[in-house]
C-alpha positions as CSV (number, residue, x, y, z in Angstrom):
1,X,-3.1,-19.9,9.7
2,X,0.3,-21.1,8.5
3,X,1.0,-21.3,4.8
4,X,4.2,-21.8,2.9
5,X,5.6,-19.4,0.3
6,X,7.7,-22.2,-1.3
7,X,5.8,-25.4,-0.5
8,X,7.9,-27.6,-2.7
9,X,10.7,-27.4,0.0
10,X,8.5,-29.4,2.3
11,X,9.9,-32.4,0.4
12,X,13.0,-31.8,2.6
13,X,11.1,-33.3,5.6
14,X,10.7,-36.7,3.8
15,X,14.3,-37.9,4.7
16,X,13.7,-36.9,8.3
17,X,10.5,-39.0,8.4
18,X,12.4,-41.9,6.9
19,X,15.0,-41.7,9.6
20,X,12.3,-41.5,12.2
21,X,10.7,-44.6,10.8
22,X,14.1,-46.4,10.8
23,X,14.7,-45.4,14.4
24,X,11.3,-46.8,15.5
25,X,11.9,-50.0,13.5
26,X,15.2,-50.5,15.2
27,X,13.7,-50.1,18.6
28,X,11.2,-52.8,17.9
29,X,13.9,-55.1,16.5
30,X,16.0,-54.6,19.7
31,X,13.0,-55.5,21.8
32,X,12.2,-58.7,19.9
33,X,15.9,-59.8,20.1
34,X,16.0,-59.1,23.8
35,X,12.9,-61.3,24.4
36,X,14.7,-64.3,23.0
37,X,16.8,-64.5,26.2
38,X,14.1,-66.0,28.4
39,X,15.9,-65.9,31.7
40,X,15.0,-62.3,32.5
41,X,16.2,-62.5,36.2
42,X,19.7,-63.6,35.1
43,X,19.7,-60.9,32.4
44,X,19.1,-58.2,35.0
45,X,22.0,-59.3,37.1
46,X,24.4,-59.4,34.1
47,X,23.4,-56.2,32.3
48,X,23.7,-52.8,34.0
49,X,20.7,-50.6,34.4
50,X,19.9,-48.8,31.2
51,X,18.6,-45.4,30.5
52,X,15.0,-46.6,29.9
53,X,12.7,-44.1,28.4
54,X,15.3,-41.4,28.6
55,X,17.3,-42.8,25.7
56,X,14.4,-41.8,23.3
57,X,14.1,-38.2,24.5
58,X,17.3,-36.9,23.0
59,X,16.6,-38.8,19.8
60,X,13.1,-37.4,19.5
61,X,14.4,-33.8,20.1
62,X,17.1,-34.3,17.5
63,X,14.5,-35.6,14.9
64,X,12.1,-32.8,15.7
65,X,14.9,-30.3,15.2
66,X,15.6,-31.7,11.7
67,X,11.8,-31.8,11.0
68,X,11.4,-28.1,12.0
69,X,14.5,-27.1,10.0
70,X,13.2,-28.9,6.9
71,X,9.8,-27.1,7.3
72,X,11.6,-23.8,7.6
73,X,13.0,-24.2,4.1
74,X,9.5,-23.9,2.7
75,X,9.3,-20.3,4.1
76,X,6.3,-20.6,6.5
77,X,4.2,-17.5,6.8
78,X,1.1,-16.2,8.5
79,X,-1.6,-14.0,6.9
80,X,-1.7,-10.5,8.4
81,X,-4.2,-7.8,7.6
82,X,-2.3,-4.5,6.8
83,X,-4.4,-1.3,7.0
84,X,-4.5,0.8,3.9
85,X,-5.6,4.4,3.9
86,X,-7.9,5.0,0.9
87,X,-8.7,8.7,1.3
88,X,-8.0,10.3,-2.1
89,X,-7.4,13.8,-3.4
90,X,-7.2,14.6,-7.1
91,X,-5.4,17.8,-8.0
92,X,-6.6,19.3,-11.4
93,X,-4.6,22.1,-12.8
94,X,-5.6,24.4,-15.7
95,X,-2.8,24.5,-18.3
96,X,-4.6,26.7,-20.9
97,X,-2.8,29.5,-22.6
98,X,-4.6,32.1,-20.4
99,X,-2.6,30.8,-17.5
100,X,0.4,32.6,-18.9
101,X,-1.0,36.0,-17.9
102,X,1.2,37.8,-15.4
103,X,-1.4,39.6,-13.4
104,X,-0.5,37.2,-10.6
105,X,3.2,37.3,-9.9
106,X,5.1,35.8,-11.5
107,X,2.3,34.6,-13.7
108,X,-0.8,32.5,-13.2
109,X,0.6,29.1,-14.1
110,X,3.7,29.5,-11.9
111,X,1.5,30.7,-9.0
112,X,-0.8,27.7,-9.5
113,X,2.3,25.4,-9.5
114,X,3.6,27.0,-6.3
115,X,0.3,26.7,-4.5
116,X,-0.2,23.1,-5.8
117,X,3.2,22.0,-4.5
118,X,2.5,23.7,-1.1
119,X,-0.7,21.7,-1.0
120,X,1.1,18.5,-1.9
121,X,3.7,19.0,0.9
122,X,1.0,19.8,3.5
123,X,-1.3,16.9,2.6
124,X,-1.2,14.0,5.1
125,X,1.2,11.4,3.7
126,X,-1.3,8.6,4.3
127,X,-3.7,10.1,1.6
128,X,-3.6,9.1,-2.0
129,X,-2.9,12.0,-4.3
130,X,-3.3,12.2,-8.1
131,X,-2.7,14.9,-10.7
132,X,-4.8,15.9,-13.7
133,X,-3.9,18.6,-16.2
134,X,-6.5,20.1,-18.5
135,X,-6.6,22.4,-21.6
136,X,-8.6,21.2,-24.6
137,X,-8.8,17.8,-23.0
138,X,-8.0,16.4,-19.5
139,X,-5.3,13.9,-18.8
140,X,-4.3,12.0,-15.7
141,X,-0.6,12.7,-15.3
142,X,-0.3,10.8,-12.0
143,X,-2.9,8.3,-10.8
144,X,-3.7,8.3,-7.1
145,X,-0.5,7.4,-5.2
146,X,1.3,8.1,-1.9
147,X,4.5,9.0,-3.8
148,X,4.6,12.8,-3.3
149,X,7.8,13.2,-5.4
150,X,6.1,11.8,-8.4
151,X,3.3,14.4,-8.1
152,X,5.7,17.3,-7.5
153,X,7.8,16.3,-10.6
154,X,4.7,16.2,-12.7
155,X,3.6,19.7,-11.5
156,X,7.0,21.1,-12.4
157,X,6.7,19.6,-15.9
158,X,3.3,21.2,-16.8
159,X,3.1,22.7,-20.2
160,X,0.5,25.1,-21.6
161,X,-1.9,24.4,-24.5
162,X,-5.0,25.8,-26.1
163,X,-8.6,25.8,-24.8
164,X,-10.0,25.0,-21.3
165,X,-12.0,21.8,-20.6
166,X,-13.0,22.4,-17.0
167,X,-15.8,19.9,-17.0
168,X,-13.6,17.2,-18.5
169,X,-11.1,17.8,-15.7
170,X,-13.8,16.9,-13.1
171,X,-15.0,13.8,-15.1
172,X,-11.4,12.6,-15.6
173,X,-10.7,13.0,-11.8
174,X,-13.8,11.1,-11.0
175,X,-12.6,8.2,-13.2
176,X,-9.2,8.2,-11.4
177,X,-10.9,8.1,-8.0
178,X,-13.1,5.1,-9.1
179,X,-10.0,3.2,-10.1
180,X,-8.6,3.3,-6.5
181,X,-8.5,-0.4,-5.3
182,X,-11.2,-1.4,-2.7
183,X,-8.7,-3.4,-0.6
184,X,-11.4,-5.0,1.4
185,X,-13.3,-1.8,2.3
186,X,-16.9,-1.2,1.4
187,X,-17.8,1.5,-1.1
188,X,-15.9,4.2,-2.9
189,X,-13.0,5.9,-1.0
190,X,-13.7,9.3,0.5
191,X,-12.4,11.8,-2.0
192,X,-12.0,15.4,-2.9
193,X,-11.1,17.2,-6.1
194,X,-9.1,20.4,-5.9
195,X,-9.3,22.4,-9.2
196,X,-7.0,25.3,-9.9
197,X,-8.0,27.4,-12.9
198,X,-8.6,30.9,-14.3
199,X,-12.1,30.1,-15.4
200,X,-13.9,30.1,-18.7
201,X,-14.7,26.7,-20.2
202,X,-14.2,26.6,-24.0
203,X,-14.1,22.8,-24.6
204,X,-15.6,19.5,-23.5
205,X,-18.6,18.7,-21.3
206,X,-20.2,21.5,-19.3
207,X,-19.3,22.5,-15.8
208,X,-22.9,21.9,-14.8
209,X,-22.8,18.3,-16.0
210,X,-19.5,17.8,-14.2
211,X,-21.0,19.2,-10.9
212,X,-23.9,16.8,-11.2
213,X,-21.6,13.8,-11.7
214,X,-19.4,14.9,-8.8
215,X,-22.5,15.3,-6.5
216,X,-23.8,11.9,-7.4
217,X,-20.4,10.4,-6.6
218,X,-20.4,12.3,-3.3
219,X,-17.0,14.0,-4.3
220,X,-16.8,17.7,-3.4
221,X,-14.9,19.9,-5.8
222,X,-12.9,22.7,-4.3
223,X,-11.9,25.4,-6.7
224,X,-9.2,28.0,-6.6
225,X,-9.4,31.0,-9.0
226,X,-6.1,32.6,-10.2
227,X,-5.8,36.0,-11.8
228,X,-7.7,39.2,-12.1
229,X,-10.2,40.8,-14.4
230,X,-7.4,42.8,-16.1
231,X,-5.2,39.9,-17.1
232,X,-3.9,39.8,-20.7
233,X,-2.0,37.2,-22.6
234,X,-0.1,37.3,-25.9
235,X,-1.6,34.6,-28.2
236,X,-0.1,34.4,-31.7
237,X,1.1,38.0,-31.4
238,X,-2.2,39.5,-30.3
239,X,-3.0,40.6,-26.8
240,X,-6.2,39.1,-25.5
241,X,-8.0,39.8,-22.2
242,X,-8.4,36.8,-20.0
243,X,-10.6,37.7,-17.0
244,X,-11.2,35.1,-14.4
245,X,-14.5,33.3,-14.4
246,X,-15.1,33.4,-10.7
247,X,-18.8,32.7,-11.0
248,X,-18.5,29.3,-12.7
249,X,-15.7,28.1,-10.3
250,X,-17.7,29.3,-7.3
251,X,-20.9,27.5,-8.5
252,X,-19.0,24.3,-9.2
253,X,-17.7,24.4,-5.6
254,X,-21.0,25.3,-4.1
255,X,-23.0,22.7,-6.1
256,X,-20.7,19.9,-5.0
257,X,-20.3,21.1,-1.3
258,X,-16.7,22.1,-1.9
259,X,-14.8,25.3,-1.1
260,X,-14.1,28.3,-3.4
261,X,-11.0,30.4,-3.1
262,X,-9.7,33.4,-5.0
263,X,-6.2,33.2,-3.6
264,X,-4.1,30.2,-2.8
265,X,-2.3,29.8,0.5
266,X,-1.3,26.8,2.6
267,X,-3.8,27.8,5.4
268,X,-6.7,28.0,2.9
269,X,-5.8,24.8,1.2
270,X,-5.7,22.9,4.5
271,X,-9.5,23.4,4.7
272,X,-9.9,21.2,1.6
273,X,-8.7,18.1,3.4
274,X,-9.3,18.8,7.1
275,X,-12.9,17.7,6.8
276,X,-12.0,14.5,5.0
277,X,-12.9,11.2,6.5
278,X,-10.8,8.2,6.1
279,X,-11.7,4.7,5.0
280,X,-9.4,2.0,6.3
281,X,-9.4,-1.1,4.0
282,X,-7.3,-4.2,4.7
283,X,-4.9,-5.9,2.4
284,X,-3.9,-9.4,3.4
285,X,-0.1,-9.7,3.3
286,X,1.9,-12.9,4.1
287,X,4.3,-12.3,7.0
288,X,7.2,-14.7,6.9
289,X,8.0,-16.5,10.1
290,X,11.0,-18.6,8.9
291,X,13.2,-17.2,11.6
292,X,10.9,-18.6,14.3
293,X,11.1,-22.1,12.8
294,X,14.8,-21.8,12.5
295,X,15.0,-20.7,16.1
296,X,12.9,-23.6,17.3
297,X,15.0,-26.0,15.3
298,X,18.1,-24.6,17.0
299,X,16.5,-24.9,20.4
300,X,15.5,-28.5,19.8
301,X,19.0,-29.3,18.6
302,X,20.5,-27.8,21.7
303,X,18.1,-29.8,23.9
304,X,19.0,-33.0,22.1
305,X,22.7,-32.3,22.4
306,X,22.4,-31.3,26.1
307,X,20.4,-34.4,27.1
308,X,22.6,-36.7,25.2
309,X,25.8,-35.3,26.9
310,X,24.1,-35.5,30.3
311,X,23.0,-39.1,30.0
312,X,25.5,-40.7,27.7
313,X,28.5,-38.3,27.7
314,X,28.3,-38.1,23.9
315,X,26.4,-36.2,21.2
316,X,23.5,-37.8,19.5
């Protein structure tokens, strides 16, 4: 279906239609004048043989050329369905103070950042990727997007804070997934949550409630545990032990049909998305075809000029 991006420019065809009307009117006037000379046989002997119907062909081609050119000014377009990949991964990174422990070289947070960036670089570019950080609360740093540089920049800019709201990280990620546009597809997009943490929840809704919500939304949560049981961190001048809560992270993954890892590597992280389906939606985008109209106008103009030169030795 043809539609016009700037329909007001269609007014440009009005002068062409006026000229077409004047041409038709002139032809009828000539015919009426010719009929006043009643001795047709004598007229045929006096007047040379005319072009007949051919005299109208070049004029018609010329007027069609102007009409097409005037239509092109309105920027004609056709609607085209563009496929849009909706598969979405939310990356949730723990930024609690315990992530500063150096039992994982160089420390937990930097190891988490390195693994996260490796995952970002390996993730298929057609997938949407979002980033959530969580400490006492969870925040969406980057909503689902295909812009990997934006996610990597946000990962580099992570800062630590008190407390650990693991459950809130899942709930916040689910909210971000629900916000992904439908774009003509049915249902929610296929999605995964990848949660990097060192464990114990100290704030917000429970991990059990988060697992239930993720299961109901059919969103598996894969968890990656960083650190060891001997990790310590200096908090306000006092050393505190910060062992990893593997059990909670493992249960969260199992209850949502995700994966649980104790160490991060590119090969392990690939498993998170290798089983992901894809949902192709469609977004209708106008595809401008002005060049085709301009090309047709040029062709008609050349036809008009060529026929006029052929039959009358002059341009129309």
